KEPADREN-372316 format. One record per atom (N, C-alpha, C): z, x, y. Coordinates in steps of 0.05 Angstrom, whole numbers, padded with zeros to 5 digits, always signed. Each point is the difference from the previous one (the first is absolute). Example, Ala and Ser with C-alpha at 12.3 -4.5 7.8 and 13.67 -1.06 7.14 Angstrom:
BEGIN
+00156+00264-00114;+00000-00018+00024;+00000+00018+00024;-00014-00007+00021;+00001+00016+00024;+00014-00015+00022;
This chain:
BEGIN
+00042-01062+00053;-00007-00012-00026;-00023-00019+00002;-00006-00009+00024;-00022-00019+00003;-00026+00014+00005;-00001+00026+00001;-00024+00015+00006;-00023-00005-00020;+00005+00000-00027;-00022-00005-00019;-00013-00027+00005;+00016-00020+00007;-00012-00026+00006;-00018+00000+00024;+00007+00017+00019;-00017+00002+00024;-00025+00015-00006;+00001+00020-00018;-00023+00016-00005;-00021-00014-00017;+00008-00019-00017;-00019-00012-00018;-00022-00016+00014;+00007-00017+00020;-00022-00014+00014;-00018+00019+00014;+00012+00022+00011;-00017+00019+00014;-00020+00013-00019;+00009+00007-00024;-00018+00011-00020;-00022-00019-00008;+00008-00025-00003;-00020-00020-00008;-00021-00004+00022;+00009+00001+00025;-00019-00004+00022;-00019+00023+00001;+00009+00024-00007;-00019+00023+00000;-00021-00003-00022;+00009-00011-00023;-00019-00005-00022;-00022-00020+00009;+00010-00021+00013;-00019-00021+00009;-00019+00012+00021;+00011+00016+00017;-00017+00013+00021;-00021+00017-00013;+00008+00016-00020;-00020+00018-00014;-00021-00017-00013;+00008-00022-00013;-00019-00017-00014;-00019-00013+00020;+00011-00008+00023;-00017-00013+00020;-00020+00019+00012;+00005+00026-00001;-00018+00019+00011;-00026+00003-00016;+00001-00010-00024;-00025+00002-00017;-00018-00023+00009;-00024+00007+00008;-00020-00019+00011;-00014-00015-00023;+00006-00025-00004;-00011-00016-00022;-00028-00011+00006;-00010+00006+00024;-00028-00008+00006;-00020+00021-00006;+00009+00024-00007;-00018+00023-00005;-00008+00002-00029;-00022+00012-00004;-00010+00007-00027;-00007+00030+00000;+00014+00015-00017;-00004+00030+00000;+00003+00011+00028;+00021-00008+00014;+00009+00010+00026;-00015-00012+00024;-00017-00020-00005;-00013-00011+00024;-00010-00029-00005;+00005-00018+00019;-00011-00027-00002;-00031+00001+00000;-00011+00021+00012;-00029+00002+00002;-00014+00004-00027;+00015+00008-00021;-00012+00004-00026;+00002-00023-00019;+00015-00021+00008;+00006-00021-00019;-00024-00015-00011;-00020-00005+00017;-00023-00015-00008;-00024+00016-00008;+00005+00026-00005;-00022+00018-00007;+00001+00004-00031;-00023-00002-00014;+00000+00005-00029;+00010+00028-00006;+00013+00003-00023;+00012+00025-00009;-00020+00023+00001;-00025-00005-00009;-00019+00022-00002;-00013+00007+00027;+00006-00014+00021;-00011+00006+00026;+00020+00014+00018;+00023+00008-00012;+00020+00015+00015;+00001+00028-00012;+00004+00020+00018;+00004+00027-00010;+00030+00005-00006;+00006+00008-00024;+00028+00003-00009;+00007+00030-00002;+00022+00008+00012;+00009+00028-00001;+00013+00005-00028;-00009+00021-00013;+00010+00006-00027;+00013+00027-00001;+00021+00002-00017;+00014+00026-00005;-00010+00010-00027;-00013+00023+00000;-00010+00013-00024;+00024+00011-00016;+00000-00006-00026;+00023+00009-00017;+00027-00006+00013;+00003-00025+00007;+00023-00009+00015;+00027+00006-00013;+00000+00002-00026;+00026+00004-00014;+00008+00030-00002;-00018+00018+00008;+00005+00028-00003;+00009+00012+00027;+00026+00000+00004;+00011+00006+00026;+00013+00027+00000;-00007+00016+00020;+00013+00026+00004;+00027-00004+00013;+00021+00011-00013;+00027-00003+00011;+00014+00027-00002;+00023+00001+00014;+00015+00025-00001;+00010+00005-00029;+00006-00021-00015;+00010+00003-00027;-00021+00012-00019;-00026-00006+00005;-00020+00013-00017;-00014+00023+00014;+00014+00010+00021;-00009+00024+00016;-00028-00005+00012;-00004-00025+00008;-00026-00008+00012;-00023+00008-00017;+00000-00009-00025;-00019+00008-00020;-00029-00004+00009;-00016+00021-00005;-00028+00000+00008;-00016-00022-00013;+00010-00010-00023;-00014-00022-00014;+00006-00027+00012;+00017-00001+00020;+00005-00026+00014;-00021-00004+00022;-00005-00026+00006;-00020-00007+00020;+00011-00014+00024;+00025-00007+00000;+00013-00014+00022;+00027+00012+00006;+00011-00008+00023;+00027+00010+00007;+00020-00023+00001;-00009-00025-00004;+00018-00023+00000;-00007-00018-00023;+00020-00015-00010;-00005-00017-00023;-00015-00025+00007;-00006-00016-00021;-00019-00023+00004;+00011-00020+00019;+00026-00006-00001;+00010-00021+00018;+00000+00009+00029;+00005+00026+00005;-00002+00010+00027;-00029-00001+00009;-00019+00007-00018;-00028-00002+00007;-00008-00029+00007;+00009-00019-00016;-00006-00028+00006;+00012-00009+00027;+00024+00007+00005;+00013-00008+00025;-00014+00011+00024;-00013+00023-00003;-00015+00012+00023;-00028-00012+00004;-00010-00015-00020;-00026-00013+00003;-00020+00006-00021;+00007+00017-00020;-00018+00005-00023;-00001-00026-00016;-00024-00008-00009;-00003-00024-00016;-00014+00004-00026;-00008+00024-00006;-00011+00007-00026;+00016+00024-00011;+00012-00005-00024;+00014+00022-00013;-00015+00008-00025;-00010+00024+00000;-00015+00010-00023;+00017+00021-00015;-00001-00001-00027;+00015+00020-00015;-00012+00001-00028;+00011+00018-00017;-00010+00005-00027;+00021-00009-00020;-00009-00013-00021;+00019-00008-00022;-00007+00016-00025;+00021+00007-00015;-00003+00014-00025;+00020-00011-00020;-00007+00002-00025;+00018-00009-00021;+00015+00024-00011;+00026+00001+00004;+00016+00022-00008;+00023-00010-00018;-00001+00007-00026;+00020-00010-00019;+00003-00030+00001;-00023-00013+00000;-00003-00029+00000;+00012-00014+00025;+00001+00015+00021;+00009-00010+00026;-00022+00005+00021;-00006-00021+00015;-00020+00003+00021;+00013+00014+00024;-00009+00024+00007;+00011+00015+00021;-00021+00007+00021;+00009+00006+00023;-00017+00009+00022;+00000+00030+00001;-00021+00013-00009;-00002+00029-00002;-00026+00010+00012;+00002+00023+00013;-00024+00012+00013;-00015+00017-00021;-00021-00011-00011;-00016+00013-00021;+00016+00002-00026;+00024+00011+00002;+00017+00003-00024;+00029-00003+00009;+00017-00011-00017;+00028-00002+00007;+00013+00027+00001;-00012+00021-00011;+00011+00027+00003;-00005+00012+00028;-00021-00011+00013;-00006+00010+00027;+00016-00014+00021;+00000-00027+00000;+00016-00015+00019;+00007-00027-00013;+00025-00005-00004;+00009-00026-00012;+00012-00016+00023;-00014-00022+00007;+00010-00017+00022;+00017-00023-00009;+00009+00001-00026;+00017-00022-00009;-00015-00021-00015;+00014-00021-00007;-00013-00022-00016;-00015-00019+00019;-00021-00011-00011;-00015-00021+00014;+00019-00024+00006;+00018-00006-00019;+00018-00022+00003;+00018+00003+00025;+00011+00024+00004;+00017+00004+00023;-00016-00001+00026;-00024+00011-00001;-00017+00000+00024;-00008-00029+00008;-00008-00016-00020;-00007-00027+00006;+00024-00017+00009;+00023+00006-00011;+00024-00015+00009;+00005+00006+00029;-00004+00025+00009;+00004+00006+00028;-00020-00014+00018;-00025-00001-00009;-00021-00014+00014;+00007-00030+00003;+00009-00012-00022;+00007-00028+00000;+00023-00005+00020;+00020+00017+00000;+00023-00003+00018;-00010+00000+00029;-00018+00019+00005;-00011+00002+00028;-00016-00026+00006;-00016-00010-00018;-00016-00024+00005;+00017-00024+00004;+00023-00001-00014;+00018-00023+00004;+00011-00001+00029;+00003+00023+00012;+00010+00002+00027;-00022-00002+00021;-00025+00001-00009;-00023+00000+00019;-00019-00021-00011;+00005-00025+00008;-00013-00023-00012;-00029-00004+00009;-00008+00014+00020;-00027-00005+00011;-00018+00024-00004;+00005+00015-00021;-00016+00024-00005;-00015-00002-00027;-00025+00007+00001;-00017+00002-00025;-00002+00029-00007;+00008+00007-00024;+00000+00028-00009;-00020+00004-00023;-00013+00022+00001;-00020+00008-00021;+00010+00024-00016;-00003-00001-00026;+00006+00023-00017;-00025+00009-00014;-00004+00026-00002;-00022+00011-00015;+00011+00021-00019;-00001-00007-00026;+00012+00017-00021;-00023+00015-00015;+00001+00027+00002;-00018+00017-00015;+00011+00002-00028;-00015-00010-00020;+00010-00002-00027;-00015+00019-00018;+00005+00026+00004;-00014+00021-00015;+00005-00001-00030;+00024-00009-00008;+00007-00001-00028;-00011-00026-00014;-00014-00016+00015;-00011-00025-00011;+00022-00017-00013;+00022-00002+00014;+00021-00018-00010;-00010-00028+00000;+00004-00015-00022;-00010-00027-00001;+00011-00017+00023;-00016-00018+00011;+00008-00017+00022;+00024-00016-00008;+00001-00009-00025;+00023-00016-00008;+00026+00015+00001;-00001+00026-00005;+00024+00017+00002;+00009+00003+00029;-00019+00004+00018;+00007+00001+00029;+00010-00026+00010;-00011-00022-00011;+00008-00027+00009;+00029-00006-00008;+00009+00012-00021;+00028-00004-00008;+00019+00011+00022;-00008+00022+00012;+00016+00012+00021;-00001-00018+00025;-00024-00010+00007;-00002-00018+00023;+00017-00025-00004;-00001-00012-00024;+00015-00024-00005;+00030+00006+00002;+00009+00022-00011;+00029+00007+00001;+00009+00004+00029;-00018+00010+00017;+00006+00005+00028;-00002-00025+00017;-00009-00022-00012;-00003-00025+00015;-00024-00001+00018;-00020+00017-00005;-00024+00001+00017;-00024-00015-00011;+00001-00007-00026;-00023-00014-00012;-00005-00026+00015;+00021-00014+00006;-00003-00027+00013;-00010+00003+00028;+00002+00023+00013;-00010+00004+00027;-00028+00011+00001;-00011+00005-00023;-00026+00015-00001;-00024-00019+00003;-00019+00010+00016;-00024-00016+00006;-00020+00002-00023;-00012-00023-00007;-00021-00001-00020;-00025-00012+00013;-00022+00014+00001;-00025-00011+00012;-00009-00024-00014;-00013-00019+00015;-00011-00024-00013;-00030-00001+00003;-00012+00022+00009;-00029+00001+00003;-00011-00010+00026;+00017-00010+00017;-00009-00012+00025;+00001+00019+00024;+00006+00025-00006;+00002+00020+00022;+00029+00006+00007;+00003+00019+00017;+00027+00009+00008;+00012-00020+00020;+00025-00009-00005;+00013-00018+00019;+00010+00015+00024;+00009-00015+00020;+00012+00012+00024;+00029+00009-00007;+00010+00017+00017;+00028+00008-00004;+00019-00024+00001;-00006-00018+00018;+00017-00024+00002;+00001-00016-00026;-00024-00002-00013;-00001-00015-00025;+00016+00014-00022;-00003+00027-00001;+00015+00015-00020;+00030-00003+00004;+00009-00001+00025;+00028-00002+00006;+00011-00028-00007;-00015-00021+00009;+00009-00027-00006;-00001-00007-00029;-00019+00012-00015;-00002-00005-00029;+00020+00017-00016;+00015+00017+00014;+00019+00018-00013;-00013+00019-00020;-00024+00009+00008;-00015+00019-00016;-00005+00025+00017;+00021+00013+00008;-00001+00021+00021;-00005+00028-00012;-00003+00002-00026;-00004+00026-00012;-00028+00001-00013;-00016+00019+00008;-00027+00004-00012;+00001+00027-00014;-00006+00000-00026;+00003+00025-00016;-00026+00007-00014;-00009+00025+00003;-00023+00010-00013;+00009+00022-00020;-00014+00002-00023;+00005+00023-00018;-00027+00013-00006;+00000+00026-00003;-00025+00015-00002;-00013-00003-00027;+00016-00003-00022;-00011-00003-00027;+00016-00020-00015;-00011-00009-00023;+00013-00017-00020;+00009-00027+00011;-00014-00010+00021;+00006-00028+00008;-00008-00019-00022;+00014-00022-00002;-00006-00021-00019;+00006-00026+00013;-00020-00010+00016;+00005-00024+00016;+00004-00025-00016;-00009+00000-00025;+00006-00023-00017;+00029-00002-00007;+00013+00023-00005;+00028+00001-00007;+00018+00001+00025;-00008+00017+00020;+00016+00004+00024;-00019-00003+00024;-00004-00024+00010;-00020-00004+00020;+00006+00012+00028;+00025+00008+00004;+00007+00010+00027;-00002+00031+00001;-00004+00014-00022;-00005+00029+00001;-00030+00003+00001;-00010+00003+00025;-00029-00001+00005;-00013+00026-00006;-00023+00000-00013;-00014+00025-00005;-00010+00012+00026;+00010+00023+00007;-00006+00012+00026;-00030+00000+00007;-00016+00012-00018;-00027+00005+00008;-00019-00025-00002;+00012-00022-00008;-00015-00025+00002;+00003-00011+00028;+00021+00008+00014;+00005-00011+00027;-00001+00021+00022;+00001+00026-00007;+00002+00022+00019;-00020+00022-00006;-00010+00013+00021;-00014+00025-00003;+00015+00021+00017;-00001+00025-00009;+00015+00021+00013;-00019+00022+00010;+00008+00013+00022;-00014+00024+00010;+00012+00024-00015;-00012+00023+00004;+00008+00025-00014;+00030+00005+00005;+00014+00008-00021;+00028+00005+00002;+00008+00029-00005;-00020+00018-00001;+00006+00028-00004;-00010+00017+00023;+00008-00007+00024;-00009+00013+00024;+00019+00022+00008;-00010+00024+00005;+00016+00022+00009;-00009+00011+00027;-00020-00012+00011;-00011+00008+00026;-00002-00025+00017;+00014-00002+00023;+00000-00024+00016;-00027-00008+00012;-00019+00018-00003;-00027-00007+00009;-00017-00015-00021;+00012-00002-00024;-00016-00010-00023;+00006-00029-00008;+00014-00015+00017;+00005-00028-00007;-00026-00016+00002;-00004-00018-00019;-00023-00018+00001;+00009-00028-00005;-00018-00019+00003;+00006-00028-00003;-00014-00013-00025;-00016+00016-00014;-00014-00012-00023;+00019+00000-00025;-00008-00016-00019;+00017-00004-00024;-00003+00023-00020;+00022+00011-00008;+00000+00020-00023;+00011-00013-00025;+00014-00022+00003;+00009-00016-00022;-00002-00030+00007;-00009-00017-00018;-00007+00004-00028;-00026+00017-00002;-00001+00015-00022;-00021+00020-00004;-00029-00011+00002;-00006-00024-00011;-00027-00009+00002;-00011-00002+00029;+00018-00001+00019;-00009-00002+00028;+00003+00026+00015;+00003+00022-00014;+00006+00026+00012;-00023+00008+00019;+00008+00010+00023;-00019+00013+00018;-00008-00018+00024;-00008+00013+00022;-00007-00015+00024;-00023-00019-00004;-00019+00007-00017;-00024-00018-00003;+00007-00026-00014;+00023-00001-00013;+00008-00025-00014;+00020-00017+00016;+00007+00009+00024;+00019-00015+00016;-00009-00028+00005;-00025-00006+00007;-00008-00028+00004;+00004-00017-00026;-00003+00013-00023;+00004-00015-00025;+00029-00008-00004;+00018+00018+00006;+00029-00006-00004;+00009-00019+00021;-00010+00001+00024;+00008-00018+00021;-00009-00029-00007;-00023-00002-00013;-00011-00026-00008;+00018-00014-00020;+00017+00015-00015;+00017-00012-00020;+00024-00014+00012;+00005+00005+00026;+00024-00012+00013;+00025+00015-00005;-00001+00023-00013;+00024+00016-00004;+00012+00009+00027;+00026+00003+00000;+00015+00010+00023;+00000+00030+00001;-00006+00012+00022;+00000+00029+00002;+00027+00012+00004;+00005+00022-00014;+00024+00016+00003;-00007+00028+00009;+00010+00008+00023;-00004+00026+00011;+00022+00019-00009;-00006+00020-00015;+00019+00021-00007;+00000+00020+00023;+00022+00000+00016;+00000+00016+00024;+00023+00021-00001;+00003+00012-00023;+00020+00022-00003;-00015+00026-00006;+00014+00022+00002;-00012+00026-00002;+00015+00018-00019;-00015+00016-00015;+00012+00019-00019;-00003+00028+00011;+00020+00017-00007;-00003+00029+00006;+00003+00014-00027;-00015+00021-00003;-00001+00015-00025;+00022+00021-00001;+00018-00003-00020;+00022+00019-00003;-00009+00025-00016;-00019-00004-00018;-00009+00023-00017;-00030-00003-00005;-00015+00019+00009;-00029+00001-00005;-00005+00004-00030;+00016+00018-00012;-00003+00007-00028;+00006-00024-00019;+00022-00013+00005;+00009-00022-00017;-00010-00027+00009;-00013-00001+00024;-00011-00024+00011;+00022-00021+00003;+00022+00008+00013;+00023-00018+00004;+00000-00009+00029;+00002-00027+00003;+00000-00012+00027;+00027-00013+00006;+00006-00003+00026;+00024-00015+00008;-00008-00016+00025;+00015-00021+00005;-00005-00017+00024;+00005+00017+00025;-00018-00002+00019;+00001+00015+00025;+00018-00014+00020;+00025+00008+00002;+00018-00013+00019;-00003+00011+00028;-00010+00024+00003;-00001+00012+00027;-00022-00012+00017;-00020-00012-00012;-00022-00012+00015;+00002-00030+00002;+00022-00011-00011;+00002-00029-00001;+00002-00013+00027;+00012+00014+00020;+00002-00013+00026;-00027-00005+00013;-00019+00018-00006;-00027-00004+00010;-00014-00022-00016;+00001+00002-00027;-00013-00020-00017;+00010-00028+00006;+00025-00004+00006;+00012-00026+00004;-00001-00010+00028;-00013+00016+00018;+00000-00007+00028;-00027-00009+00011;-00004+00004+00026;-00024-00009+00013;-00015+00021+00014;+00007+00026-00004;-00015+00022+00012;-00002+00022-00020;-00019+00018+00003;-00003+00023-00017;-00020-00005-00023;-00007+00022-00013;-00020-00002-00022;+00012-00015-00024;-00015-00021-00009;+00009-00015-00023;+00020-00022+00007;+00005-00006+00025;+00021-00019+00007;-00007-00028-00009;+00021-00016-00004;-00002-00026-00012;-00016-00020+00017;+00004+00001+00026;-00014-00019+00017;-00030+00003-00002;-00010+00024+00000;-00029+00005-00002;-00010-00007-00028;+00016+00006-00021;-00007-00007-00027;-00003-00029-00005;+00019-00015+00010;-00001-00030-00002;-00024-00011+00014;-00005+00010+00024;-00023-00009+00015;-00026+00005-00014;-00002+00024-00012;-00025+00007-00015;-00004-00018-00024;+00021-00005-00015;-00004-00017-00024;-00005-00029+00007;+00013-00009+00022;-00005-00027+00009;-00030-00004+00007;-00012+00020+00013;-00028-00001+00006;-00017+00000-00025;+00006+00019-00018;-00017+00003-00024;+00003-00024-00019;+00024-00011-00001;+00004-00022-00019;-00007-00027+00012;-00001-00002+00027;-00006-00025+00012;+00022-00020-00004;+00025+00009-00005;+00023-00017-00003;+00025+00014+00010;+00019-00016+00010;+00023+00012+00012;+00024+00003-00019;+00000-00015-00021;+00023+00000-00018;-00001+00023-00021;+00022+00004-00013;+00001+00020-00021;+00028+00013-00001;+00001+00023-00012;+00025+00015-00003;-00005+00029+00009;+00021+00012+00011;-00001+00028+00006;+00025+00013-00012;-00005+00020-00016;+00022+00013-00016;+00007+00027+00012;+00025+00004+00006;+00009+00024+00014;+00023+00014-00014;+00000+00027+00003;+00024+00015-00007;+00017+00002+00024;+00026+00004-00004;+00020+00005+00021;-00005-00019+00023;+00001-00026-00007;-00008-00021+00019;+00019-00001+00025;+00023+00013-00002;+00018+00001+00023;-00007+00023+00019;-00018+00018-00009;-00006+00023+00016;-00017-00007+00025;+00013+00001+00023;-00014-00006+00024;+00001+00024+00018;+00023+00004+00013;+00003+00022+00019;+00029+00009-00002;+00004+00025-00006;+00028+00010-00002;+00005+00019+00023;+00016-00008+00019;+00006+00017+00023;+00024+00017-00005;-00003+00026+00004;+00024+00017-00002;+00020-00006+00021;+00025+00003-00005;+00021-00008+00019;-00003+00016+00026;-00011+00024-00001;-00003+00016+00024;-00023-00010+00018;-00015-00020-00009;-00023-00009+00016;+00008-00022+00019;+00026-00007+00001;+00009-00021+00018;-00009+00005+00029;-00013-00021+00011;-00011+00003+00027;-00027+00013+00001;-00011+00009-00022;-00025+00014+00000;-00020-00013-00020;+00005-00026-00007;-00015-00012-00022;-00030-00002+00007;-00007-00003+00026;-00028-00003+00007;-00016+00024-00008;+00013+00023-00002;-00015+00025-00007;+00002+00006-00030;+00014-00016-00015;+00002+00005-00029;-00026-00010-00014;-00010+00015-00020;-00027-00005-00011;-00005-00029-00008;+00020-00014-00012;-00006-00027-00010;+00014-00021+00017;+00006+00006+00025;+00015-00018+00017;-00014-00027+00004;-00026+00000+00000;-00015-00025+00005;-00013-00011-00025;+00009+00010-00023;-00013-00008-00025;+00011-00027-00009;-00017-00017-00011;+00008-00026-00010;+00014+00003-00027;+00007-00023-00011;+00011+00000-00027;-00015-00021-00017;+00002+00002-00026;-00017-00016-00018;+00004-00030+00003;+00025-00008+00004;+00006-00029+00003;-00013-00010+00025;+00003+00016+00022;-00012-00009+00025;-00031+00000-00001;-00011+00020-00014;-00029+00001-00002;-00011-00025-00015;+00014-00008-00021;-00009-00023-00016;+00006-00026+00016;+00022-00001+00014;+00006-00023+00017;-00023-00004+00020;-00008+00021+00013;-00022-00002+00020;-00026-00010-00014;-00005+00010-00024;-00024-00008-00014;+00001-00030-00007;+00024-00010-00007;+00004-00028-00007;+00004-00018+00024;-00002+00012+00024;+00004-00015+00025;+00028-00012+00002;+00019+00015-00011;+00028-00009+00001;+00013+00012+00025;+00013-00017+00015;+00015+00009+00023;+00029-00009-00003;+00019+00015+00010;+00028-00007-00002;+00009-00007-00029;-00004+00018-00019;+00009-00006-00027;+00030-00004-00002;+00009-00016-00019;+00028-00007-00003;+00009+00006-00029;+00026-00004-00005;+00011+00003-00027;-00004+00027-00012;+00003+00021+00016;-00003+00027-00010;+00023+00017+00010;+00004+00022-00015;+00019+00021+00007;-00015+00026+00002;+00006+00017+00019;-00014+00026+00001;+00010+00017-00023;-00017+00019-00008;+00008+00019-00021;+00025+00016+00010;+00019+00005-00017;+00022+00018+00007;-00011+00028+00004;+00016+00018+00011;-00009+00028+00003;-00009+00012-00027;-00021+00016+00001;-00010+00013-00024;+00022+00018-00011;+00008-00004-00025;+00022+00016-00011;-00007+00030-00002;-00025+00006-00005;-00008+00028-00001;+00003+00013+00028;-00008-00014+00020;+00002+00011+00027;+00030+00003+00008;+00016-00019-00008;+00029+00001+00006;+00012+00024-00015;-00008+00004-00025;+00010+00022-00016;-00008+00027+00013;-00025+00002+00008;-00010+00024+00013;+00015+00006+00026;+00005-00021+00015;+00015+00004+00025;+00028+00009-00005;+00013-00011-00021;+00027+00008-00007;+00000+00030-00008;-00020+00008-00015;-00002+00028-00009;-00004+00018+00025;-00016-00009+00019;-00003+00016+00024;+00026+00002+00016;+00015-00022+00000;+00025+00000+00014;+00020+00020-00014;-00001+00000-00027;+00017+00019-00015;-00007+00029+00009;-00025+00006+00000;-00009+00027+00008;+00007+00006+00029;-00006-00020+00017;+00005+00004+00028;+00029+00003+00006;+00017-00016-00013;+00029+00002+00004;+00011+00027-00009;-00009+00009-00023;+00009+00026-00010;-00010+00023+00018;-00025-00003+00010;-00010+00020+00018;+00015+00001+00026;+00008-00023+00010;+00016-00002+00025;+00026+00014-00003;+00013-00004-00024;+00026+00013-00005;-00004+00030-00001;-00021+00009-00013;-00005+00029-00002;-00003+00013+00027;-00015-00015+00018;-00004+00011+00027;+00026+00001+00016;+00017-00020-00004;+00026+00000+00014;+00017+00023-00010;+00000+00005-00026;+00015+00022-00011;-00010+00027+00012;-00026+00003+00002;-00012+00024+00011;+00010+00004+00029;+00001-00022+00015;+00009+00002+00028;+00029+00009+00002;+00016-00011-00018;+00029+00008+00000;+00003+00029-00007;-00016+00010-00020;+00001+00028-00007;-00007+00018+00023;-00017-00010+00018;-00009+00016+00023;+00020-00002+00023;+00021-00016-00004;+00020-00003+00021;-00006-00022+00020;-00020-00016-00005;-00008-00022+00018;+00019-00023-00004;+00002-00017+00021;+00017-00023-00001;-00014-00024-00012;+00013-00013-00019;-00010-00024-00012;+00021-00022+00002;-00008-00023+00012;+00020-00022+00003;+00002-00016-00026;+00022-00014-00003;+00006-00015-00024;-00022-00022-00006;-00010-00012+00021;-00019-00022-00004;-00026+00010-00014;-00007+00025+00005;-00024+00011-00013;+00005+00003-00030;+00024+00009-00008;+00006+00001-00029;+00000-00027-00012;+00012-00019+00014;+00002-00028-00011;-00028-00012-00004;-00017+00004+00019;-00027-00011-00002;-00016+00012-00023;+00001+00027-00002;-00015+00013-00021;+00011-00006-00028;+00026+00000-00003;+00012-00005-00026;-00003-00029-00008;+00002-00018+00020;-00003-00029-00006;-00028-00006-00010;-00020+00012+00013;-00028-00004-00008;-00004+00010-00028;+00012+00023-00007;-00004+00012-00026;+00015-00016-00021;+00027-00003+00003;+00017-00012-00020;-00007-00030-00003;-00007-00014+00022;-00006-00028-00002;-00024-00005-00018;-00021+00015+00005;-00025-00004-00016;+00004+00010-00028;+00017+00021-00003;+00006+00011-00026;+00012-00021-00018;+00019-00015+00011;+00013-00022-00014;-00019-00022-00007;-00018-00007+00019;-00019-00022-00004;-00019+00008-00023;-00005+00025-00004;-00018+00009-00021;+00014+00000-00027;+00024-00009-00002;+00013-00003-00025;+00017+00023-00010;+00004+00020+00018;+00016+00023-00009;+00029-00007-00002;
């Protein structure tokens, strides 16, 4: 009867231990970044962060990530980009149209971000909202206020970008840009994107075609205008995702998930490490944003490759968080969790196990028909592999 009383202190000590594990000397995962101005740090961004491919949506092609925003943040992503649309007088996160991909309400998404930030007190997070419907800033601000994020939002004072440490100590750890309809007089923390940021081309379908010049804002379009845009002090954003064409006739594109491991790594054509190095040289500045699809995609080893990883094609490939850490001169990062296994990869492996288990049973049956001896353990192994994964798949 005294067992619950004994368990309670143990539980509390585990909570204290977990809290103590969070390094309060770090800023965005490293003490080395605390005294560096916001615009002189390269921030890892998740493109269309709210549009997540899951088993429940059959890994929809209109999704750009495999994990939700809080998982992305925990792994080291610090820029969340997504699209907002007004649907029946509700601000929702939808990919081009809510009929194509509905990522839920902005209110729910922001609430999840706030919950994560409450638990991670030393992190500065950036949001970039593409506002194609020209939703008034005051309407979007209502959602921020309801989520409790307005009070955490940074407002520039014209003196330049503060350090991460200053943003954290001032409790202004959220920086938000919107692409259109900013109204800084009414909502000073929803910053007009193209007043502060320039972007590289975002419609790349060939990994050899990435460039570092500005394609937006339009007045600065083209390589010959790059010195002009740099002179404005805008922060550069590298769009480093890739499209593949699904239909030549209908001109339909989808995010290229199969090439993401190369794009997000440090080797191969179009890799992130070389891209960041090139733009750093051309821009003459180290800070900025890099926007990626499938930001968890690094290297997926098949289970059969155990012991043979050195010969696997991407065995020595880097990952986007590590590439950006190296660029920012960050060593021994803290306060992070690795990405969980890719759900699509897990699903594919389960499906292969289903097929493999069924095939093993068929072969055993054939052997019995031929009069060959089959021991019980062989049946158990094959059936267990098949039935076990069959159940995991929801049958």
